[in-house]
VMD Tcl script that builds the backbone (N, CA, C; Angstrom):
set m [mol new atoms 321]
animate dup $m
set s [atomselect $m all]
$s set {name element resname resid chain x y z} {
  {N N UNK 1 A 76.900 55.900 -267.868}
  {CA C UNK 1 A 76.541 54.947 -268.875}
  {C C UNK 1 A 77.825 53.982 -268.740}
  {N N UNK 2 A 78.918 53.918 -268.980}
  {CA C UNK 2 A 79.802 52.979 -268.852}
  {C C UNK 2 A 79.624 52.633 -267.177}
  {N N UNK 3 A 79.626 53.807 -266.680}
  {CA C UNK 3 A 79.476 53.277 -264.794}
  {C C UNK 3 A 78.564 51.829 -264.929}
  {N N UNK 4 A 77.404 52.099 -265.577}
  {CA C UNK 4 A 76.312 50.859 -265.585}
  {C C UNK 4 A 77.045 49.490 -266.293}
  {N N UNK 5 A 77.503 50.030 -267.697}
  {CA C UNK 5 A 77.998 48.730 -268.425}
  {C C UNK 5 A 79.180 48.085 -267.874}
  {N N UNK 6 A 79.908 49.066 -266.990}
  {CA C UNK 6 A 81.028 47.809 -266.137}
  {C C UNK 6 A 80.210 47.416 -265.103}
  {N N UNK 7 A 79.509 47.824 -264.200}
  {CA C UNK 7 A 78.961 47.151 -263.401}
  {C C UNK 7 A 78.220 46.203 -264.065}
  {N N UNK 8 A 77.289 45.726 -264.814}
  {CA C UNK 8 A 76.604 44.778 -265.182}
  {C C UNK 8 A 77.474 43.823 -266.107}
  {N N UNK 9 A 78.714 44.136 -266.348}
  {CA C UNK 9 A 79.472 43.476 -267.151}
  {C C UNK 9 A 80.507 42.468 -265.565}
  {N N UNK 10 A 80.889 42.991 -264.455}
  {CA C UNK 10 A 81.637 42.337 -263.737}
  {C C UNK 10 A 80.499 41.861 -262.505}
  {N N UNK 11 A 79.426 42.021 -262.387}
  {CA C UNK 11 A 78.497 41.944 -261.218}
  {C C UNK 11 A 78.367 43.056 -260.201}
  {N N UNK 12 A 78.316 43.827 -260.415}
  {CA C UNK 12 A 78.294 45.059 -259.511}
  {C C UNK 12 A 79.389 45.855 -258.732}
  {N N UNK 13 A 78.871 46.851 -258.185}
  {CA C UNK 13 A 79.770 47.044 -257.039}
  {C C UNK 13 A 79.410 47.392 -255.556}
  {N N UNK 14 A 80.267 47.723 -255.293}
  {CA C UNK 14 A 80.141 47.977 -253.708}
  {C C UNK 14 A 79.879 49.187 -253.356}
  {N N UNK 15 A 78.920 50.074 -253.348}
  {CA C UNK 15 A 79.092 51.008 -253.719}
  {C C UNK 15 A 79.365 51.750 -251.887}
  {N N UNK 16 A 79.137 51.220 -250.981}
  {CA C UNK 16 A 79.562 51.346 -249.478}
  {C C UNK 16 A 81.219 51.618 -249.373}
  {N N UNK 17 A 82.130 50.961 -250.550}
  {CA C UNK 17 A 83.395 51.581 -250.436}
  {C C UNK 17 A 83.917 52.632 -251.309}
  {N N UNK 18 A 82.937 52.602 -252.812}
  {CA C UNK 18 A 82.814 53.236 -253.857}
  {C C UNK 18 A 82.896 54.983 -253.323}
  {N N UNK 19 A 81.553 55.019 -252.430}
  {CA C UNK 19 A 81.010 56.750 -252.537}
  {C C UNK 19 A 82.123 57.403 -251.381}
  {N N UNK 20 A 82.976 56.824 -250.395}
  {CA C UNK 20 A 83.725 57.838 -249.585}
  {C C UNK 20 A 84.750 58.142 -250.517}
  {N N UNK 21 A 85.203 57.378 -251.331}
  {CA C UNK 21 A 86.593 57.166 -252.148}
  {C C UNK 21 A 86.112 58.572 -253.202}
  {N N UNK 22 A 85.034 58.603 -253.741}
  {CA C UNK 22 A 84.168 59.339 -254.734}
  {C C UNK 22 A 84.459 60.762 -254.138}
  {N N UNK 23 A 83.870 60.772 -252.822}
  {CA C UNK 23 A 83.785 61.913 -252.371}
  {C C UNK 23 A 85.233 62.674 -251.281}
  {N N UNK 24 A 85.792 61.784 -251.381}
  {CA C UNK 24 A 87.265 62.757 -251.033}
  {C C UNK 24 A 87.614 63.103 -252.251}
  {N N UNK 25 A 87.680 62.141 -253.538}
  {CA C UNK 25 A 87.958 62.703 -254.614}
  {C C UNK 25 A 87.478 64.032 -255.234}
  {N N UNK 26 A 86.449 64.053 -255.135}
  {CA C UNK 26 A 85.572 65.249 -254.861}
  {C C UNK 26 A 86.089 66.503 -254.211}
  {N N UNK 27 A 86.466 66.387 -252.892}
  {CA C UNK 27 A 86.950 67.590 -252.062}
  {C C UNK 27 A 88.159 68.038 -252.444}
  {N N UNK 28 A 88.981 67.182 -252.822}
  {CA C UNK 28 A 90.410 67.145 -253.338}
  {C C UNK 28 A 90.641 68.492 -254.482}
  {N N UNK 29 A 89.827 67.780 -255.586}
  {CA C UNK 29 A 89.002 68.229 -256.876}
  {C C UNK 29 A 88.835 69.808 -256.414}
  {N N UNK 30 A 87.565 69.837 -255.634}
  {CA C UNK 30 A 87.290 71.302 -254.828}
  {C C UNK 30 A 88.475 72.655 -254.648}
  {N N UNK 31 A 89.449 71.476 -253.515}
  {CA C UNK 31 A 90.631 72.475 -253.150}
  {C C UNK 31 A 91.603 72.715 -254.546}
  {N N UNK 32 A 91.719 71.728 -255.232}
  {CA C UNK 32 A 92.160 72.160 -256.438}
  {C C UNK 32 A 92.083 73.448 -257.147}
  {N N UNK 33 A 90.768 72.819 -257.310}
  {CA C UNK 33 A 89.953 74.281 -258.172}
  {C C UNK 33 A 89.596 75.455 -257.743}
  {N N UNK 34 A 89.532 75.708 -256.444}
  {CA C UNK 34 A 89.713 77.202 -255.355}
  {C C UNK 34 A 91.333 77.719 -255.684}
  {N N UNK 35 A 92.476 76.309 -255.737}
  {CA C UNK 35 A 93.955 76.945 -255.758}
  {C C UNK 35 A 94.183 77.651 -257.272}
  {N N UNK 36 A 93.748 76.906 -258.272}
  {CA C UNK 36 A 93.687 77.168 -259.618}
  {C C UNK 36 A 93.050 78.409 -259.784}
  {N N UNK 37 A 91.599 78.617 -259.347}
  {CA C UNK 37 A 91.103 79.933 -259.338}
  {C C UNK 37 A 91.739 81.096 -259.200}
  {N N UNK 38 A 92.141 81.087 -258.289}
  {CA C UNK 38 A 92.826 82.040 -257.660}
  {C C UNK 38 A 94.017 82.394 -258.207}
  {N N UNK 39 A 95.084 81.081 -258.407}
  {CA C UNK 39 A 96.333 81.327 -259.193}
  {C C UNK 39 A 95.965 81.764 -260.527}
  {N N UNK 40 A 95.131 81.860 -261.327}
  {CA C UNK 40 A 94.771 82.292 -262.587}
  {C C UNK 40 A 94.303 83.418 -262.799}
  {N N UNK 41 A 93.413 83.999 -261.464}
  {CA C UNK 41 A 92.745 85.194 -261.727}
  {C C UNK 41 A 94.090 86.382 -261.622}
  {N N UNK 42 A 95.023 85.784 -260.253}
  {CA C UNK 42 A 96.112 86.500 -260.246}
  {C C UNK 42 A 97.082 86.829 -261.262}
  {N N UNK 43 A 96.950 85.420 -261.644}
  {CA C UNK 43 A 98.334 85.539 -262.661}
  {C C UNK 43 A 98.028 86.219 -264.335}
  {N N UNK 44 A 96.710 86.333 -264.419}
  {CA C UNK 44 A 96.276 87.148 -265.334}
  {C C UNK 44 A 96.004 88.510 -265.067}
  {N N UNK 45 A 96.189 89.062 -264.165}
  {CA C UNK 45 A 96.788 90.207 -263.778}
  {C C UNK 45 A 97.924 90.889 -264.121}
  {N N UNK 46 A 98.664 89.855 -263.986}
  {CA C UNK 46 A 99.978 89.934 -263.939}
  {C C UNK 46 A 100.704 89.826 -265.286}
  {N N UNK 47 A 100.344 88.484 -266.140}
  {CA C UNK 47 A 100.657 88.327 -267.473}
  {C C UNK 47 A 99.610 87.927 -268.462}
  {N N UNK 48 A 100.002 89.260 -269.136}
  {CA C UNK 48 A 98.878 88.752 -270.356}
  {C C UNK 48 A 99.586 88.328 -271.556}
  {N N UNK 49 A 99.057 86.717 -271.726}
  {CA C UNK 49 A 99.098 86.284 -272.906}
  {C C UNK 49 A 98.194 86.176 -274.019}
  {N N UNK 50 A 96.587 87.248 -273.825}
  {CA C UNK 50 A 95.842 86.957 -274.637}
  {C C UNK 50 A 95.874 88.152 -276.052}
  {N N UNK 51 A 96.759 89.193 -275.713}
  {CA C UNK 51 A 96.601 89.943 -276.738}
  {C C UNK 51 A 97.323 89.735 -277.744}
  {N N UNK 52 A 97.207 90.369 -279.148}
  {CA C UNK 52 A 98.223 89.629 -280.275}
  {C C UNK 52 A 99.767 90.017 -280.196}
  {N N UNK 53 A 99.998 91.345 -279.952}
  {CA C UNK 53 A 101.447 91.717 -280.067}
  {C C UNK 53 A 102.078 90.763 -279.303}
  {N N UNK 54 A 101.533 90.202 -278.078}
  {CA C UNK 54 A 102.058 88.885 -277.119}
  {C C UNK 54 A 102.263 87.992 -277.486}
  {N N UNK 55 A 101.639 87.060 -278.765}
  {CA C UNK 55 A 101.899 86.071 -278.990}
  {C C UNK 55 A 102.832 85.827 -279.901}
  {N N UNK 56 A 103.578 86.542 -279.969}
  {CA C UNK 56 A 105.465 85.953 -280.558}
  {C C UNK 56 A 106.037 85.098 -279.555}
  {N N UNK 57 A 106.941 85.161 -279.923}
  {CA C UNK 57 A 107.904 83.788 -278.951}
  {C C UNK 57 A 108.034 84.508 -277.509}
  {N N UNK 58 A 108.011 85.548 -277.026}
  {CA C UNK 58 A 108.123 85.722 -275.822}
  {C C UNK 58 A 106.952 85.348 -274.882}
  {N N UNK 59 A 105.669 85.762 -276.137}
  {CA C UNK 59 A 104.493 85.359 -275.106}
  {C C UNK 59 A 104.173 83.796 -275.294}
  {N N UNK 60 A 104.689 83.479 -275.912}
  {CA C UNK 60 A 104.408 81.845 -276.415}
  {C C UNK 60 A 105.545 81.668 -275.216}
  {N N UNK 61 A 106.251 81.797 -274.846}
  {CA C UNK 61 A 107.028 81.384 -273.685}
  {C C UNK 61 A 106.235 81.908 -272.095}
  {N N UNK 62 A 106.228 82.590 -272.444}
  {CA C UNK 62 A 105.139 83.513 -271.235}
  {C C UNK 62 A 104.057 82.752 -270.676}
  {N N UNK 63 A 103.287 82.147 -271.993}
  {CA C UNK 63 A 101.762 81.847 -271.834}
  {C C UNK 63 A 102.520 79.731 -271.276}
  {N N UNK 64 A 103.782 79.616 -271.891}
  {CA C UNK 64 A 104.175 78.409 -271.371}
  {C C UNK 64 A 104.522 78.344 -269.496}
  {N N UNK 65 A 105.184 79.181 -269.435}
  {CA C UNK 65 A 105.445 79.596 -268.187}
  {C C UNK 65 A 103.881 79.594 -267.376}
  {N N UNK 66 A 103.231 80.310 -267.718}
  {CA C UNK 66 A 102.225 80.311 -266.623}
  {C C UNK 66 A 101.356 79.217 -266.594}
  {N N UNK 67 A 101.107 78.381 -267.820}
  {CA C UNK 67 A 100.825 77.073 -267.773}
  {C C UNK 67 A 101.416 75.714 -266.829}
  {N N UNK 68 A 102.645 76.365 -266.853}
  {CA C UNK 68 A 103.322 74.883 -266.269}
  {C C UNK 68 A 103.355 75.513 -264.477}
  {N N UNK 69 A 103.210 76.829 -264.126}
  {CA C UNK 69 A 102.759 77.203 -262.693}
  {C C UNK 69 A 101.535 76.572 -262.238}
  {N N UNK 70 A 100.376 76.675 -263.080}
  {CA C UNK 70 A 99.037 76.228 -263.156}
  {C C UNK 70 A 99.256 74.898 -262.791}
  {N N UNK 71 A 99.598 74.189 -263.498}
  {CA C UNK 71 A 99.717 72.471 -263.267}
  {C C UNK 71 A 100.547 72.512 -261.973}
  {N N UNK 72 A 101.545 73.290 -262.003}
  {CA C UNK 72 A 102.475 73.007 -260.540}
  {C C UNK 72 A 101.669 73.000 -259.430}
  {N N UNK 73 A 101.090 74.683 -259.434}
  {CA C UNK 73 A 100.225 74.178 -258.044}
  {C C UNK 73 A 98.933 73.698 -257.776}
  {N N UNK 74 A 98.446 73.518 -259.176}
  {CA C UNK 74 A 97.223 72.873 -259.028}
  {C C UNK 74 A 97.139 71.265 -258.641}
  {N N UNK 75 A 98.760 70.697 -259.185}
  {CA C UNK 75 A 98.783 69.204 -258.444}
  {C C UNK 75 A 99.290 69.269 -257.797}
  {N N UNK 76 A 100.017 69.983 -257.092}
  {CA C UNK 76 A 100.416 70.106 -255.389}
  {C C UNK 76 A 99.072 70.649 -254.644}
  {N N UNK 77 A 98.325 70.975 -254.833}
  {CA C UNK 77 A 97.173 71.680 -254.229}
  {C C UNK 77 A 96.145 70.153 -254.129}
  {N N UNK 78 A 96.100 69.301 -254.899}
  {CA C UNK 78 A 95.541 68.370 -255.017}
  {C C UNK 78 A 96.244 67.020 -254.093}
  {N N UNK 79 A 97.724 66.800 -254.167}
  {CA C UNK 79 A 98.130 65.872 -253.139}
  {C C UNK 79 A 97.974 66.322 -251.776}
  {N N UNK 80 A 97.778 67.371 -251.777}
  {CA C UNK 80 A 98.033 68.021 -250.046}
  {C C UNK 80 A 96.800 67.810 -249.460}
  {N N UNK 81 A 95.604 68.245 -250.156}
  {CA C UNK 81 A 94.468 67.749 -249.806}
  {C C UNK 81 A 94.350 66.148 -249.728}
  {N N UNK 82 A 94.761 65.785 -250.539}
  {CA C UNK 82 A 94.176 64.077 -250.605}
  {C C UNK 82 A 95.316 63.575 -249.424}
  {N N UNK 83 A 96.506 63.989 -249.201}
  {CA C UNK 83 A 96.863 63.846 -247.884}
  {C C UNK 83 A 96.287 64.041 -246.816}
  {N N UNK 84 A 95.903 65.156 -246.429}
  {CA C UNK 84 A 94.856 65.999 -245.333}
  {C C UNK 84 A 93.422 65.029 -245.311}
  {N N UNK 85 A 93.276 64.516 -246.112}
  {CA C UNK 85 A 91.878 63.497 -246.137}
  {C C UNK 85 A 92.248 62.340 -245.992}
  {N N UNK 86 A 93.793 61.730 -245.814}
  {CA C UNK 86 A 94.196 60.405 -245.542}
  {C C UNK 86 A 93.633 59.383 -247.015}
  {N N UNK 87 A 93.687 60.176 -248.087}
  {CA C UNK 87 A 93.473 58.954 -249.211}
  {C C UNK 87 A 94.331 57.799 -249.261}
  {N N UNK 88 A 93.809 56.332 -249.203}
  {CA C UNK 88 A 94.485 55.614 -249.289}
  {C C UNK 88 A 95.345 55.398 -250.726}
  {N N UNK 89 A 94.820 56.096 -251.659}
  {CA C UNK 89 A 95.346 55.327 -252.909}
  {C C UNK 89 A 96.558 56.515 -253.140}
  {N N UNK 90 A 97.156 57.202 -251.999}
  {CA C UNK 90 A 98.293 58.380 -252.094}
  {C C UNK 90 A 99.667 57.520 -251.981}
  {N N UNK 91 A 99.259 55.876 -251.529}
  {CA C UNK 91 A 100.301 55.240 -251.155}
  {C C UNK 91 A 100.198 53.969 -251.793}
  {N N UNK 92 A 99.426 54.127 -252.950}
  {CA C UNK 92 A 99.232 52.902 -254.192}
  {C C UNK 92 A 99.836 53.522 -255.071}
  {N N UNK 93 A 100.028 52.546 -255.999}
  {CA C UNK 93 A 100.296 52.877 -257.589}
  {C C UNK 93 A 101.335 53.854 -258.015}
  {N N UNK 94 A 101.066 54.676 -259.075}
  {CA C UNK 94 A 102.158 54.979 -259.390}
  {C C UNK 94 A 102.172 56.544 -258.782}
  {N N UNK 95 A 101.166 57.188 -258.043}
  {CA C UNK 95 A 101.581 58.113 -257.069}
  {C C UNK 95 A 102.158 57.896 -256.151}
  {N N UNK 96 A 102.192 56.875 -254.972}
  {CA C UNK 96 A 102.989 56.600 -254.278}
  {C C UNK 96 A 104.246 55.970 -254.530}
  {N N UNK 97 A 104.632 55.224 -255.686}
  {CA C UNK 97 A 105.708 55.372 -256.350}
  {C C UNK 97 A 106.562 57.030 -256.639}
  {N N UNK 98 A 105.844 57.497 -257.009}
  {CA C UNK 98 A 106.199 58.751 -257.150}
  {C C UNK 98 A 106.727 59.167 -256.361}
  {N N UNK 99 A 106.037 59.442 -254.768}
  {CA C UNK 99 A 105.978 60.149 -253.619}
  {C C UNK 99 A 107.553 59.546 -253.295}
  {N N UNK 100 A 107.663 58.276 -253.058}
  {CA C UNK 100 A 108.509 57.526 -252.558}
  {C C UNK 100 A 110.052 57.815 -253.165}
  {N N UNK 101 A 110.192 58.099 -254.597}
  {CA C UNK 101 A 111.110 58.096 -255.519}
  {C C UNK 101 A 111.339 59.532 -255.290}
  {N N UNK 102 A 110.476 60.560 -255.020}
  {CA C UNK 102 A 110.933 62.144 -254.905}
  {C C UNK 102 A 111.262 62.089 -253.137}
  {N N UNK 103 A 111.064 61.635 -252.277}
  {CA C UNK 103 A 111.122 61.870 -250.680}
  {C C UNK 103 A 110.639 62.847 -250.270}
  {N N UNK 104 A 109.174 63.326 -250.518}
  {CA C UNK 104 A 108.878 64.307 -249.746}
  {C C UNK 104 A 108.106 63.778 -248.785}
  {N N UNK 105 A 108.873 63.877 -247.580}
  {CA C UNK 105 A 108.068 63.155 -246.239}
  {C C UNK 105 A 106.511 63.861 -245.729}
  {N N UNK 106 A 106.654 65.224 -246.278}
  {CA C UNK 106 A 105.335 65.854 -245.688}
  {C C UNK 106 A 103.927 65.568 -246.714}
  {N N UNK 107 A 104.336 64.607 -247.918}
  {CA C UNK 107 A 102.921 63.911 -248.459}
  {C C UNK 107 A 103.087 62.800 -248.006}
}
mol reanalyze $m
mol bondsrecalc $m
mol representation Tube
mol addrep $m
């Protein structure tokens, strides 16, 4: 709905330019989803953060560590797949500045 309203407001989009971007983004998101599903399944067998006795301070810290691992691996998976797909957006904006700042040559 918002896409239609914005399209009317600015006079339309060039879908030939937009669709490849959307396709590459969906592929990168699919790669990230696969990594996250695998990691979450593996971590759920190792770290149990759902039972009540474990929800004390140690359990909360373990859940936080698990969340940070999933966030890190998911972000890295998206960036790697986006780089493999040669997404132009990897070199512009906030992502481009962050990668230049971190000096990660393989991304």
